[in-house]
C-alpha positions, 0 to 999 in steps of 0.5 A: 409454554405458559399457563393462563388463569384457566389452566390451559397451556398457551404457546409462547410467541416469537419476539420478532413475529408475534403471530408465530408460535415459538417452541425454542428460546435463544440460549443467550437472551432467553427470548422465544424465537420461531424457526425463521429466527433460529440461528445455529450456535455452538450450544442451542440457537441464538436470535438474530439480534444476538448474532448481529451484536456478536458479529460487531464485537468480533475484531477483524484479523490484522497483519503484523503492522495493523492492517486489516487482513483482506482477501481482496485483489491488490488494487493499489498495485494494479492501479499503479501498474495501469497508470505506468502503462497508460503514461507510457502509451500516451508518450509513445503514441504522441508525435515524435514518440514511438513504442520503442522510444517515447522520449521525443513526445511533448508529454515526456519532455514536460513530465521527465525530471530535469533539475533546471526545470524543477528549480524554475518551478516545475516541481510536479516533475519530481513525481510525474517523472516516476510514471515515465519510462524510456523504453519497453525494456525499461517499463517491462523490468519495473512493472515485473518487479512491481508485480513480484513484490507489490501484491504481497507487500500491499496485503501486509501493509494495507492500501494506504501504507503501501501507497504511501511507501510507493509514492513517497519513495518515488518522491525521495528518489527524485529529491535525491536526483534534484539535490545531488545529481547532475543539473543538466540531466533528464531522469524518468522511471519508477525505479526509485519507487521500486527500490523504496519497496525493496527498502521497506520490505527489507525492514519488514522481513527483518522485523518479522524474523523471516529469512532475508537472504533472497531479498538481500540477494535481489537488492544487491543484484539490483545495486550492482546493475545500478552502478555498473550499467551507464545511464542509470540514475544512481541517485534515484535508486539510492534516494528511493531505497533510503526513503523506503528504509525510513518508511519501513521503520516508521511503519514496522519499527526497529527489528528489536521492538516487540510491540506493534507500532500504533497506527497513529504513530505510523501515520506520524512517522510516514508524515515525518519522512515526507516532511524530510523529503520536502526539506531536502527539496527546499534546501536544494532550491535555496542553495542552488 
């Protein structure tokens, strides 16, 4: 309340609504506020402007690798699964393809990884082949692995890091097949990307000091299957796994490091791994 020259008390007016009386003042800026502008605080009330300014100054919580901690669904994992299923249905429903065996369709023949075709200029096969599958069992196993490891890893890494690990690992697995595999072979499947997720997850688990026994057991079991079952792309799995390891180190750093790797350094490291994969592809083409 204020006193005019005549001595009568005059009620203060809200700084946002001059036509309303204000019996309360903001405990931060001391401006008068009406009931509509009162925002409860730990001590007294704050005005809307101070509440908004305080919200801007609060940093969003982040994960151990610097990604924003979000409760949203794993959109990248869902998108990748949808793309894989959509590609399978497209190959299965085309002429000479079926749900049991889509390998006879024209799309499958165009998109699967054949080193001779890549050398002749179809470099897109290095990535498109990672979205093709040979059978229902093949896509089912890979999508189950993606569903088990993808959501948790995406929330930890954030969308762009997770997408980079998946896609570059897929490319790394294809690059290994192109560089070291049998020239006349045909390769397809998301296994290189899945093994890349395993590799990145192993680095992250070690970096965070978590128990890695379950993950190591899963990886060992998958490699046992890789080298014991015929017609499985061994180079694709190895290439994807090694690429994932390198990406995990680029993002999280070595287990002995204490400080978090800055985002710009992470981006540079991921870019460096991509360049390395491209160099492997270029060297194979040059030495064909």
